C-alpha positions in Angstrom: -15.4 10.5 -37.1 -17.0 9.7 -33.7 -15.2 11.2 -30.8 -14.4 8.8 -28.0 -15.6 10.2 -24.7 -13.5 10.2 -21.6 -13.7 7.1 -19.4 -15.5 7.2 -16.0 -13.6 5.3 -13.3 -14.8 4.8 -9.7 -12.8 3.4 -6.8 -14.3 1.4 -4.0 -12.5 1.5 -0.7 -11.5 3.8 2.1 -11.0 7.5 1.4 -9.2 10.4 3.0 -9.5 12.0 5.6 -10.0 8.5 7.1 -6.5 7.5 8.4 -5.9 4.4 6.3 -3.1 3.3 4.0 -5.7 2.2 1.4 -7.2 5.8 1.4 -3.7 7.3 0.9 -3.0 4.9 -1.9 -6.2 5.7 -3.7 -5.7 9.4 -3.3 -2.2 9.3 -4.7 -3.5 7.4 -7.8 -6.4 9.7 -8.3 -4.2 12.8 -8.1 -2.0 11.4 -10.8 -4.9 10.7 -13.1 -5.5 14.4 -13.4 -2.5 14.4 -15.8 -3.6 11.4 -17.9 -5.7 12.0 -21.0 -8.8 10.0 -21.8 -10.3 9.9 -18.3 -12.7 12.1 -16.4 -11.5 12.8 -12.8 -12.0 9.4 -11.0 -14.5 9.2 -8.1 -14.6 7.2 -4.9 -17.3 5.2 -3.1 -16.1 5.4 0.4 -16.5 2.5 2.8 -17.1 3.8 6.3 -16.5 2.2 9.6 -18.2 3.4 12.8 -17.0 7.0 12.3 -18.2 10.0 10.3 -15.8 11.7 7.9 -15.8 15.0 6.1 -15.2 13.9 2.6 -14.2 16.0 -0.4 -16.4 16.2 -3.6 -14.5 13.3 -5.2 -16.5 10.9 -2.9 -19.8 10.4 -4.9 -21.3 7.9 -2.4 -20.7 6.4 1.0 -21.2 2.8 2.1 -21.5 1.5 5.7 -19.0 -1.3 6.1 -21.3 -3.3 8.4 -24.6 -2.8 6.5 -25.2 -5.5 4.0 -28.1 -3.7 2.3 -25.6 -0.8 1.5 -23.6 -3.2 -0.7 -26.6 -4.3 -2.7 -27.9 -0.7 -3.1 -24.4 0.4 -4.2 -24.2 -2.3 -6.8 -27.7 -1.3 -8.2 -26.6 2.3 -8.2 -23.5 1.5 -10.3 -25.4 -0.7 -12.7 -27.6 2.3 -13.6 -24.7 4.7 -13.8 -22.4 5.7 -16.7 -19.4 4.2 -14.9 -17.1 2.4 -17.3 -15.0 0.5 -14.8 -15.0 0.0 -11.0 -11.7 -0.5 -9.1 -12.1 -2.5 -5.9 -9.3 -2.0 -3.3 -9.3 -5.3 -1.5 -7.9 -5.4 2.1 -9.1 -7.6 4.9 -10.7 -5.4 7.6 -12.4 -2.7 5.5 -15.4 -4.7 4.3 -18.2 -6.2 6.5 -19.0 -9.7 7.5 -16.6 -12.5 8.3 -13.3 -11.8 6.5 -15.1 -9.1 4.5 -17.7 -11.6 3.0 -20.2 -8.8 2.4 -18.2 -8.0 -0.7 -19.4 -11.2 -2.4 -23.1 -10.3 -2.9 -21.9 -6.9 -4.1 -19.7 -8.3 -6.9 -22.3 -10.9 -7.8 -25.0 -8.2 -8.3 -22.6 -5.9 -10.2 -23.0 -5.6 -14.0 -20.2 -3.0 -14.4 -16.8 -4.5 -15.2 -14.3 -4.2 -12.3 -10.7 -4.7 -11.5 -9.6 -5.8 -8.0 -6.3 -4.6 -6.4 -5.2 -7.1 -3.8 -3.3 -5.3 -1.1 -2.8 -8.4 1.1 -2.0 -11.9 -0.2 -1.7 -14.4 2.7 0.2 -17.6 2.2 -2.0 -19.4 4.6 -5.5 -18.0 4.2 -8.5 -19.4 6.0 -11.0 -21.3 3.8 -13.3 -18.2 4.0 -10.5 -15.8 3.0 -9.5 -18.0 0.1 -13.1 -18.3 -1.1 -13.7 -14.6 -1.0 -10.5 -13.7 -2.9 -11.1 -16.5 -5.5 -14.7 -15.4 -6.1 -13.9 -11.6 -6.3 -11.1 -12.4 -8.8 -13.3 -14.8 -10.8 -15.9 -12.2 -11.5 -13.3 -9.4 -12.2 -11.8 -8.5 -15.5 -8.3 -8.2 -14.0 -6.7 -8.8 -10.6 -3.7 -6.6 -9.7 -1.0 -7.5 -7.2 1.9 -5.3 -6.1 4.6 -8.0 -5.5 6.1 -10.4 -8.0 6.2 -13.1 -5.3 2.4 -13.2 -5.0 1.7 -13.9 -8.7 2.2 -17.6 -8.2 0.3 -17.6 -4.9 -2.8 -16.1 -6.4 -2.9 -19.0 -8.8 -1.6 -21.9 -6.7 -3.2 -21.0 -3.3 -6.3 -19.0 -4.3 -7.1 -20.8 -7.6 -7.2 -17.6 -9.6 -6.7 -17.7 -13.3 -3.1 -16.7 -14.0 -4.1 -14.9 -17.2 -6.2 -12.5 -15.0 -3.3 -11.4 -12.8 -1.4 -8.2 -13.5 1.7 -7.0 -11.5 2.1 -3.3 -10.9 4.5 -1.8 -8.3 3.2 0.1 -5.3 3.4 3.8 -6.2 5.6 6.4 -4.6 4.8 10.1 -4.6 7.0 12.6 -6.3 7.9 15.3 -3.8 10.7 17.9 -4.3 12.8 18.3 -1.2 16.1 19.7 -0.1 19.1 17.4 0.0 19.9 15.1 2.9 22.6 17.5 4.3 20.3 20.5 3.9 17.4 18.8 5.7 19.7 17.6 8.5 20.9 21.1 8.9 17.4 22.5 9.0 16.1 20.1 11.6 19.2 20.2 13.8 20.7 16.8 12.9 23.8 18.0 11.0 26.2 15.8 13.0 24.0 12.8 13.4 23.6 9.5 11.5 19.8 9.1 11.1 17.9 5.8 11.1 14.2 6.0 10.7 10.9 4.1 10.6 7.6 5.8 9.6 4.0 4.7 9.6 1.2 3.8 12.0 2.6 2.3 15.2 1.4 -1.1 16.2 2.9 -4.2 17.9 3.6 -6.0 14.5 6.1 -3.3 13.5 8.8 -4.8 15.8 10.1 -1.4 16.8 11.2 -2.8 20.2 13.9 -4.8 18.4 15.2 -1.8 16.6 15.4 0.1 19.9 17.3 -2.8 21.5 19.7 -2.9 18.5 20.5 0.7 19.1 22.2 -0.3 22.4 25.1 -1.8 20.5 25.0 0.7 17.7 25.6 3.7 19.9 28.6 2.2 21.6 30.4 2.5 18.2 28.4 5.4 16.8 27.3 7.6 19.6 26.1 10.2 17.1 23.4 7.8 15.7 19.7 8.6 16.2 16.8 6.3 15.5 13.6 8.4 14.8 10.2 6.6 14.9 7.8 8.7 13.0 4.1 8.1 13.3 1.0 8.0 15.6 -0.5 4.8 17.0 -2.7 3.0 14.5 -6.3 4.2 15.1 -7.6 0.6 15.6 -4.9 -0.2 18.0 -5.4 3.0 19.9 -9.2 2.3 20.1 -8.6 -1.2 21.5 -5.5 -0.8 23.8 -4.7 2.9 23.9 -1.0 3.8 24.0 0.2 0.6 25.6 2.6 -0.3 22.8 4.1 3.2 22.6 4.5 3.4 26.3 6.3 0.0 26.2 8.7 1.4 23.6 9.3 4.6 25.6 10.0 2.5 28.7 12.6 0.5 26.8 14.3 3.7 25.7 14.5 4.7 29.4 15.6 1.3 30.5 18.5 1.2 27.9 19.4 4.8 28.5 18.8 5.8 24.9 17.1 9.1 25.4 19.8 10.8 23.3 19.6 8.2 20.5 15.8 7.3 20.1 13.2 9.9 19.3 9.4 9.5 18.8 7.5 11.9 16.5 3.9 11.1 17.5 1.9 12.5 14.6 0.5 11.5 11.2 3.0 12.9 8.8 1.9 14.8 5.7 3.1 13.4 2.4 5.9 16.1 2.3 7.0 15.2 5.8 7.1 11.5 5.0 9.5 12.2 2.1 11.5 14.6 4.1 11.9 12.0 6.8 13.2 9.5 4.2 15.5 11.9 2.5 17.2 13.0 5.7 17.7 9.3 6.8 21.0 7.4 6.3 19.3 4.1 6.9 15.6 3.2 6.7 14.6 0.4 9.1 11.6 -2.0 8.9 12.0 -4.6 11.7 8.5 -6.0 11.1 7.4 -9.3 12.7 5.0 -10.7 10.0 7.0 -12.9 7.6 4.1 -13.2 5.2 3.7 -9.4 4.5 3.4 -9.3 0.7 3.4 -5.5 0.3 4.5 -2.6 2.5 3.8 0.9 1.4 6.4 2.3 3.8 9.1 0.1 2.4 8.0 1.0 -1.1 8.5 4.7 -0.2 12.0 3.9 1.2 12.9 2.2 -2.1 11.3 5.0 -4.1 13.7 7.5 -2.6 16.8 5.3 -2.8 17.4 4.8 0.9 19.6 2.0 2.1 17.2 -0.3 4.0 17.7 -2.7 6.9 14.7 -5.0 7.3 13.6 -8.3 8.6 13.0 -10.9 5.8 9.3 -10.6 5.2 8.2 -11.4 1.7 8.1 -7.9 0.3 11.4 -7.0 1.8 13.1 -10.1 0.4 11.8 -9.1 -3.1 12.6 -5.4 -3.0 16.0 -5.7 -1.3 17.3 -8.3 -3.7 20.4 -7.6 -5.9 22.2 -5.6 -3.2 19.5 -3.0 -2.4 19.7 -3.5 1.3 20.4 -5.9 4.2 18.1 -8.5 5.8 18.3 -9.2 9.5 16.7 -12.1 11.4 13.2 -11.8 12.9 13.0 -10.7 16.5 16.8 -10.5 16.7 18.3 -7.2 18.0 21.9 -8.5 17.5 21.2 -9.3 13.8 19.7 -5.8 13.3 22.7 -4.3 15.1 25.2 -6.2 12.9 23.5 -5.0 9.7 23.3 -1.4 10.9 27.0 -1.3 11.9 28.0 -2.9 8.6 26.5 0.1 6.9 27.6 2.8 9.3 31.2 1.4 9.2 31.3 1.3 5.4 30.1 4.5 3.8 31.2 3.3 0.3 28.9 0.3 0.6 26.0 2.6 1.5 26.7 4.7 -1.6 26.6 1.7 -3.9 23.4 0.4 -2.3 21.7 3.8 -2.6 22.3 3.9 -6.3 21.0 0.4 -6.8 17.9 1.1 -4.8 17.2 4.4 -6.5 17.4 2.8 -10.0 14.4 0.6 -9.0 12.8 3.4 -7.0 12.5 5.8 -10.0 10.3 3.3 -11.8 7.9 3.3 -8.8 7.0 7.0 -8.9 3.2 7.5 -9.2 3.6 9.2 -12.5 4.9 5.9 -14.0 2.5 3.7 -12.0 -0.5 5.7 -13.0 0.3 5.2 -16.6 0.5 1.4 -16.1 -3.0 1.5 -14.4 -4.4 3.8 -17.2 -3.2 1.3 -19.8 -4.9 -1.6 -18.0 -8.1 0.4 -17.4 -8.4 1.4 -21.1 -7.7 -2.1 -22.3 -10.2 -3.8 -20.0 -12.9 -1.2 -20.8 -12.4 -1.8 -24.5 -12.5 -5.6 -24.0 -15.6 -5.4 -21.8 -17.4 -3.2 -24.4 -16.5 -5.6 -27.2 -17.7 -8.6 -25.2 -21.0 -6.9 -24.4 -21.5 -5.9 -28.1 -20.7 -9.5 -29.1 -23.2 -10.9 -26.6 -25.9 -8.5 -27.9 -25.2 -9.5 -31.4 -25.5 -13.2 -30.5 -28.8 -12.6 -28.7 -30.1 -10.7 -31.7 -29.1 -13.5 -34.1 -30.7 -16.1 -31.9 -33.9 -14.1 -31.7 -34.1 -13.9 -35.5 -33.6 -17.6 -35.9 -36.3 -18.3 -33.4 -38.5 -15.7 -35.1 -38.9 -13.6 -32.0 
């Protein structure tokens, strides 16, 4: 009996140590594949911006985001390789050309079957954005989205064949930590109610509204502390420096909240991210973009059963349904304050919400999500090989008929 060899999977996108959410997502998925049978350790083709990175050996090739010839050469490289399946991480901003259009000649030259994971699905794309996503999906064997709400959009807005679309939750890492009370004790917050937000700092995060909401919160709960974890987004810092962070710090000073708002200006390790969530009583995402279809930070909050107060962007509405959190109005400190106080004033409600959220969160751990991806990968590789074999057989039959 012929032994089936392990499958070779390659990911195209950003890679650690580049500071990018896509890079973290890819790394988490790769790490989990070490425990799944039937696959060799997946590799990465790293898309670079204008900086140089010290990559690990899992990066088999680099590609300059802004150099079109790199895309063509990489497609030719893959065509001659033993790669069974390519996984394209699609996000606007990491590929070159207008709206990342350099990806099109790449997929059009590619003869290796590929799956595309759409990390952003806009409800009002530009004609160029729509065309790129439609074409990339058209040539793929499967298009993955991480939010139920975007499945219909990919078909109705982007014209993507609904049969090609697969929904898989955003993954959440499994990290063992101490309990909330133990972590609070260790970090000196034993007598505090902790609210938190983590992730790269940028103006779209709406942190200023969370800070202003704390003015009313502390009048009734002076022990409350809002911790903003994270450094300024590298792109934002390059373009405007620390203007946004300084604006937030000035608000803290203006509202006399130095005892109730804390900034932790660093890129958290995975363990620190989970610790920040576990010690929190409330996780806050006061984001401003109503069309945000997926949020890795919110996924993490759900994954660890935190009670979440959020503005009603698309992913939050989906993930906080069925009593898993509270939604406040956009750009409305009073609405955020009311939601926070409702939770701080009713511990029993928090307990019920945490259980509901954790029930969903357990299904989002990377160990489960990786299995879902592995099943999709294996199926599509098999389907692609059968299709190629069928095409070869058809060509051979035609040649015989023609006497070639």
